[in-house]
NUMARDO-797699 format. One record per residue (C-alpha): chain; y, x, z. Coordinates in steps of 0.05 Angstrom, whole numbers, plus 5000, padded with zeros to 4 digits. Last residue first. Layout:
<atoms>
<atom ch="A" py="Y" px="X" pz="Z"/>
...
</atoms>
This chain:
<atoms>
<atom ch="A" py="7182" px="4145" pz="0877"/>
<atom ch="A" py="7245" px="4163" pz="0916"/>
<atom ch="A" py="7210" px="4225" pz="0944"/>
<atom ch="A" py="7192" px="4250" pz="0873"/>
<atom ch="A" py="7261" px="4238" pz="0848"/>
<atom ch="A" py="7287" px="4273" pz="0910"/>
<atom ch="A" py="7248" px="4338" pz="0893"/>
<atom ch="A" py="7269" px="4341" pz="0821"/>
<atom ch="A" py="7342" px="4327" pz="0841"/>
<atom ch="A" py="7341" px="4380" pz="0895"/>
<atom ch="A" py="7316" px="4433" pz="0847"/>
<atom ch="A" py="7371" px="4416" pz="0796"/>
<atom ch="A" py="7425" px="4413" pz="0848"/>
<atom ch="A" py="7405" px="4482" pz="0872"/>
<atom ch="A" py="7405" px="4512" pz="0802"/>
<atom ch="A" py="7474" px="4480" pz="0788"/>
<atom ch="A" py="7502" px="4500" pz="0856"/>
<atom ch="A" py="7487" px="4575" pz="0852"/>
<atom ch="A" py="7534" px="4609" pz="0903"/>
<atom ch="A" py="7554" px="4549" pz="0943"/>
<atom ch="A" py="7488" px="4517" pz="0954"/>
<atom ch="A" py="7457" px="4587" pz="0960"/>
<atom ch="A" py="7498" px="4607" pz="1022"/>
<atom ch="A" py="7448" px="4661" pz="1043"/>
<atom ch="A" py="7448" px="4700" pz="0977"/>
<atom ch="A" py="7445" px="4679" pz="0907"/>
<atom ch="A" py="7432" px="4716" pz="0838"/>
<atom ch="A" py="7361" px="4685" pz="0832"/>
<atom ch="A" py="7342" px="4620" pz="0867"/>
<atom ch="A" py="7271" px="4619" pz="0898"/>
<atom ch="A" py="7238" px="4552" pz="0900"/>
<atom ch="A" py="7179" px="4537" pz="0945"/>
<atom ch="A" py="7140" px="4472" pz="0947"/>
<atom ch="A" py="7117" px="4436" pz="1009"/>
<atom ch="A" py="7063" px="4388" pz="1030"/>
<atom ch="A" py="7022" px="4423" pz="1086"/>
<atom ch="A" py="7080" px="4466" pz="1113"/>
<atom ch="A" py="7049" px="4532" pz="1134"/>
<atom ch="A" py="7054" px="4571" pz="1071"/>
<atom ch="A" py="7122" px="4542" pz="1055"/>
<atom ch="A" py="7150" px="4566" pz="1121"/>
<atom ch="A" py="7120" px="4632" pz="1111"/>
<atom ch="A" py="7155" px="4636" pz="1043"/>
<atom ch="A" py="7223" px="4617" pz="1072"/>
<atom ch="A" py="7219" px="4675" pz="1122"/>
<atom ch="A" py="7196" px="4724" pz="1066"/>
<atom ch="A" py="7256" px="4704" pz="1023"/>
<atom ch="A" py="7305" px="4734" pz="1072"/>
<atom ch="A" py="7345" px="4702" pz="1128"/>
<atom ch="A" py="7410" px="4743" pz="1133"/>
<atom ch="A" py="7400" px="4789" pz="1072"/>
<atom ch="A" py="7392" px="4729" pz="1024"/>
<atom ch="A" py="7389" px="4759" pz="0954"/>
<atom ch="A" py="7335" px="4714" pz="0925"/>
<atom ch="A" py="7369" px="4654" pz="0953"/>
<atom ch="A" py="7322" px="4606" pz="0985"/>
<atom ch="A" py="7292" px="4538" pz="0976"/>
<atom ch="A" py="7235" px="4502" pz="1013"/>
<atom ch="A" py="7225" px="4431" pz="0988"/>
<atom ch="A" py="7187" px="4388" pz="1036"/>
<atom ch="A" py="7143" px="4327" pz="1032"/>
<atom ch="A" py="7126" px="4293" pz="1099"/>
<atom ch="A" py="7066" px="4313" pz="1142"/>
<atom ch="A" py="7097" px="4359" pz="1193"/>
<atom ch="A" py="7042" px="4377" pz="1244"/>
<atom ch="A" py="7024" px="4439" pz="1203"/>
<atom ch="A" py="7093" px="4467" pz="1222"/>
<atom ch="A" py="7075" px="4471" pz="1295"/>
<atom ch="A" py="7055" px="4543" pz="1302"/>
<atom ch="A" py="7121" px="4565" pz="1267"/>
<atom ch="A" py="7164" px="4526" pz="1316"/>
<atom ch="A" py="7193" px="4586" pz="1350"/>
<atom ch="A" py="7246" px="4573" pz="1403"/>
<atom ch="A" py="7319" px="4583" pz="1395"/>
<atom ch="A" py="7355" px="4630" pz="1443"/>
<atom ch="A" py="7395" px="4669" pz="1390"/>
<atom ch="A" py="7413" px="4607" pz="1351"/>
<atom ch="A" py="7437" px="4570" pz="1412"/>
<atom ch="A" py="7477" px="4630" pz="1436"/>
<atom ch="A" py="7511" px="4635" pz="1366"/>
<atom ch="A" py="7531" px="4562" pz="1374"/>
<atom ch="A" py="7561" px="4576" pz="1442"/>
<atom ch="A" py="7599" px="4635" pz="1411"/>
<atom ch="A" py="7621" px="4590" pz="1353"/>
<atom ch="A" py="7653" px="4538" pz="1402"/>
<atom ch="A" py="7688" px="4593" pz="1441"/>
<atom ch="A" py="7715" px="4622" pz="1374"/>
<atom ch="A" py="7742" px="4558" pz="1344"/>
<atom ch="A" py="7734" px="4574" pz="1270"/>
<atom ch="A" py="7796" px="4593" pz="1228"/>
<atom ch="A" py="7768" px="4663" pz="1209"/>
<atom ch="A" py="7706" px="4630" pz="1178"/>
<atom ch="A" py="7750" px="4587" pz="1131"/>
<atom ch="A" py="7787" px="4650" pz="1108"/>
<atom ch="A" py="7717" px="4684" pz="1096"/>
<atom ch="A" py="7701" px="4623" pz="1057"/>
<atom ch="A" py="7758" px="4628" pz="1007"/>
<atom ch="A" py="7752" px="4703" pz="1002"/>
<atom ch="A" py="7679" px="4698" pz="0982"/>
<atom ch="A" py="7691" px="4643" pz="0931"/>
<atom ch="A" py="7747" px="4683" pz="0902"/>
<atom ch="A" py="7704" px="4744" pz="0898"/>
<atom ch="A" py="7658" px="4712" pz="0851"/>
<atom ch="A" py="7624" px="4769" pz="0809"/>
<atom ch="A" py="7613" px="4826" pz="0858"/>
<atom ch="A" py="7607" px="4787" pz="0923"/>
<atom ch="A" py="7567" px="4733" pz="0887"/>
<atom ch="A" py="7518" px="4784" pz="0858"/>
<atom ch="A" py="7509" px="4821" pz="0923"/>
<atom ch="A" py="7490" px="4755" pz="0960"/>
<atom ch="A" py="7536" px="4719" pz="1004"/>
<atom ch="A" py="7532" px="4700" pz="1078"/>
<atom ch="A" py="7505" px="4763" pz="1113"/>
<atom ch="A" py="7548" px="4809" pz="1069"/>
<atom ch="A" py="7609" px="4767" pz="1080"/>
<atom ch="A" py="7597" px="4767" pz="1155"/>
<atom ch="A" py="7600" px="4843" pz="1156"/>
<atom ch="A" py="7665" px="4844" pz="1118"/>
<atom ch="A" py="7693" px="4787" pz="1161"/>
<atom ch="A" py="7679" px="4819" pz="1229"/>
<atom ch="A" py="7748" px="4847" pz="1243"/>
<atom ch="A" py="7774" px="4777" pz="1226"/>
<atom ch="A" py="7730" px="4737" pz="1272"/>
<atom ch="A" py="7770" px="4738" pz="1336"/>
<atom ch="A" py="7790" px="4801" pz="1375"/>
<atom ch="A" py="7756" px="4801" pz="1443"/>
<atom ch="A" py="7707" px="4741" pz="1437"/>
<atom ch="A" py="7693" px="4759" pz="1364"/>
<atom ch="A" py="7675" px="4829" pz="1383"/>
<atom ch="A" py="7629" px="4807" pz="1437"/>
<atom ch="A" py="7597" px="4757" pz="1391"/>
<atom ch="A" py="7584" px="4814" pz="1341"/>
<atom ch="A" py="7550" px="4854" pz="1395"/>
<atom ch="A" py="7509" px="4791" pz="1414"/>
<atom ch="A" py="7492" px="4785" pz="1339"/>
<atom ch="A" py="7462" px="4855" pz="1334"/>
<atom ch="A" py="7425" px="4854" pz="1399"/>
<atom ch="A" py="7393" px="4787" pz="1385"/>
<atom ch="A" py="7380" px="4809" pz="1313"/>
<atom ch="A" py="7340" px="4869" pz="1336"/>
<atom ch="A" py="7300" px="4826" pz="1385"/>
<atom ch="A" py="7282" px="4777" pz="1330"/>
<atom ch="A" py="7306" px="4706" pz="1334"/>
<atom ch="A" py="7248" px="4655" pz="1343"/>
<atom ch="A" py="7212" px="4630" pz="1281"/>
<atom ch="A" py="7220" px="4571" pz="1234"/>
<atom ch="A" py="7274" px="4604" pz="1191"/>
<atom ch="A" py="7325" px="4582" pz="1142"/>
<atom ch="A" py="7351" px="4595" pz="1072"/>
<atom ch="A" py="7348" px="4523" pz="1050"/>
<atom ch="A" py="7301" px="4471" pz="1077"/>
<atom ch="A" py="7298" px="4403" pz="1042"/>
<atom ch="A" py="7256" px="4358" pz="1084"/>
<atom ch="A" py="7226" px="4289" pz="1076"/>
<atom ch="A" py="7223" px="4217" pz="1108"/>
<atom ch="A" py="7248" px="4240" pz="1177"/>
<atom ch="A" py="7265" px="4188" pz="1230"/>
<atom ch="A" py="7192" px="4171" pz="1250"/>
<atom ch="A" py="7178" px="4245" pz="1260"/>
<atom ch="A" py="7229" px="4249" pz="1316"/>
<atom ch="A" py="7213" px="4314" pz="1355"/>
<atom ch="A" py="7176" px="4350" pz="1300"/>
<atom ch="A" py="7216" px="4329" pz="1241"/>
<atom ch="A" py="7281" px="4335" pz="1278"/>
<atom ch="A" py="7259" px="4404" pz="1298"/>
<atom ch="A" py="7254" px="4423" pz="1225"/>
<atom ch="A" py="7320" px="4392" pz="1207"/>
<atom ch="A" py="7355" px="4429" pz="1262"/>
<atom ch="A" py="7327" px="4496" pz="1239"/>
<atom ch="A" py="7348" px="4475" pz="1165"/>
<atom ch="A" py="7420" px="4463" pz="1190"/>
<atom ch="A" py="7419" px="4530" pz="1226"/>
<atom ch="A" py="7405" px="4560" pz="1157"/>
<atom ch="A" py="7415" px="4507" pz="1107"/>
<atom ch="A" py="7394" px="4434" pz="1122"/>
<atom ch="A" py="7369" px="4373" pz="1084"/>
<atom ch="A" py="7339" px="4316" pz="1123"/>
<atom ch="A" py="7312" px="4259" pz="1080"/>
<atom ch="A" py="7326" px="4196" pz="1119"/>
<atom ch="A" py="7294" px="4145" pz="1164"/>
<atom ch="A" py="7322" px="4089" pz="1209"/>
<atom ch="A" py="7393" px="4084" pz="1185"/>
<atom ch="A" py="7435" px="4036" pz="1222"/>
<atom ch="A" py="7499" px="4077" pz="1209"/>
<atom ch="A" py="7514" px="4092" pz="1282"/>
<atom ch="A" py="7436" px="4106" pz="1294"/>
<atom ch="A" py="7440" px="4155" pz="1236"/>
<atom ch="A" py="7501" px="4191" pz="1269"/>
<atom ch="A" py="7467" px="4189" pz="1338"/>
<atom ch="A" py="7401" px="4218" pz="1306"/>
<atom ch="A" py="7444" px="4276" pz="1277"/>
<atom ch="A" py="7474" px="4290" pz="1345"/>
<atom ch="A" py="7404" px="4288" pz="1377"/>
<atom ch="A" py="7381" px="4342" pz="1329"/>
<atom ch="A" py="7441" px="4385" pz="1351"/>
<atom ch="A" py="7418" px="4375" pz="1422"/>
<atom ch="A" py="7349" px="4399" pz="1398"/>
<atom ch="A" py="7383" px="4462" pz="1371"/>
<atom ch="A" py="7403" px="4476" pz="1443"/>
<atom ch="A" py="7470" px="4470" pz="1481"/>
<atom ch="A" py="7514" px="4510" pz="1526"/>
<atom ch="A" py="7581" px="4478" pz="1547"/>
<atom ch="A" py="7653" px="4483" pz="1522"/>
<atom ch="A" py="7648" px="4451" pz="1453"/>
<atom ch="A" py="7702" px="4436" pz="1404"/>
<atom ch="A" py="7696" px="4368" pz="1370"/>
<atom ch="A" py="7674" px="4355" pz="1298"/>
<atom ch="A" py="7724" px="4366" pz="1241"/>
<atom ch="A" py="7693" px="4432" pz="1220"/>
<atom ch="A" py="7646" px="4461" pz="1271"/>
<atom ch="A" py="7637" px="4456" pz="1344"/>
<atom ch="A" py="7584" px="4402" pz="1340"/>
<atom ch="A" py="7555" px="4403" pz="1269"/>
<atom ch="A" py="7598" px="4371" pz="1214"/>
<atom ch="A" py="7562" px="4312" pz="1185"/>
<atom ch="A" py="7548" px="4295" pz="1112"/>
<atom ch="A" py="7511" px="4230" pz="1101"/>
<atom ch="A" py="7494" px="4217" pz="1029"/>
<atom ch="A" py="7466" px="4152" pz="1003"/>
<atom ch="A" py="7431" px="4167" pz="0938"/>
<atom ch="A" py="7437" px="4161" pz="0864"/>
<atom ch="A" py="7509" px="4180" pz="0843"/>
<atom ch="A" py="7519" px="4205" pz="0917"/>
<atom ch="A" py="7474" px="4266" pz="0900"/>
<atom ch="A" py="7522" px="4291" pz="0847"/>
<atom ch="A" py="7585" px="4281" pz="0887"/>
<atom ch="A" py="7552" px="4311" pz="0951"/>
<atom ch="A" py="7523" px="4373" pz="0921"/>
<atom ch="A" py="7582" px="4416" pz="0897"/>
<atom ch="A" py="7621" px="4400" pz="0962"/>
<atom ch="A" py="7563" px="4417" pz="1007"/>
<atom ch="A" py="7597" px="4473" pz="1043"/>
<atom ch="A" py="7651" px="4424" pz="1059"/>
<atom ch="A" py="7603" px="4398" pz="1114"/>
<atom ch="A" py="7624" px="4458" pz="1156"/>
<atom ch="A" py="7612" px="4532" pz="1158"/>
<atom ch="A" py="7606" px="4583" pz="1216"/>
<atom ch="A" py="7532" px="4568" pz="1220"/>
<atom ch="A" py="7504" px="4533" pz="1158"/>
<atom ch="A" py="7510" px="4459" pz="1137"/>
<atom ch="A" py="7463" px="4401" pz="1154"/>
<atom ch="A" py="7459" px="4344" pz="1104"/>
<atom ch="A" py="7431" px="4273" pz="1115"/>
<atom ch="A" py="7397" px="4242" pz="1054"/>
<atom ch="A" py="7390" px="4165" pz="1052"/>
<atom ch="A" py="7354" px="4132" pz="0996"/>
<atom ch="A" py="7404" px="4087" pz="0961"/>
<atom ch="A" py="7479" px="4083" pz="0964"/>
<atom ch="A" py="7536" px="4133" pz="0956"/>
<atom ch="A" py="7582" px="4163" pz="1010"/>
<atom ch="A" py="7582" px="4174" pz="1087"/>
<atom ch="A" py="7625" px="4229" pz="1115"/>
<atom ch="A" py="7614" px="4255" pz="1187"/>
<atom ch="A" py="7651" px="4276" pz="1248"/>
<atom ch="A" py="7614" px="4286" pz="1314"/>
<atom ch="A" py="7659" px="4280" pz="1375"/>
<atom ch="A" py="7628" px="4308" pz="1438"/>
<atom ch="A" py="7617" px="4273" pz="1503"/>
<atom ch="A" py="7542" px="4273" pz="1495"/>
<atom ch="A" py="7553" px="4235" pz="1431"/>
<atom ch="A" py="7618" px="4204" pz="1406"/>
<atom ch="A" py="7613" px="4180" pz="1333"/>
<atom ch="A" py="7670" px="4195" pz="1281"/>
<atom ch="A" py="7681" px="4176" pz="1209"/>
<atom ch="A" py="7712" px="4216" pz="1154"/>
</atoms>
């Protein structure tokens, strides 16, 4: 694990493999450990940079508001530290939102996109109310009272039924998060801008991938990204919810391998 200081925050990341660089962006309330089924496979052929987003995992806690564009600058700081000019940006959920904004604000640094279970639009009014209420509960009591609800947002019905050990493991990880940092992250998500009308500006190849059972950011949101990105393909993964990379890693790895082979050529 390596660390770079950016905007007064410690950003931790792992760097493995060699070849075409791929930078990974995990989901909210998770960490780079979310990619444990992808990193070893990818690192056989590519250089894999796996940061923890600010406030998450082994990166530093945060105490000031930030935007998704600040998170983009964190990724740029990591790439600068490693001397990497361009990379494939892969992100799930908030990680995908960061990747999209990276492609728009720093197009010279993005060679391609892998967008998993994410959204290009602003947060809906209903979700703002719902997530602020969840945030208030977390502020008062921590994450534990929210874990049943969070499990349904993170994992598909199939995983919750057939892989309870995976769900239990990640709910324990969620419960360990630094609540003040997560509340600031939630605020950044709730206040995000819409980039839907700018997607046609993105000219790099993109893989849009989504779990069929995702209740948090449903398939329709990935489909509208695909429809607006000029050079994209859409893959829907059955029997998976929001954390598709953990729920159906073999299918995700296969889809990524096909896409990356095309990019490498």
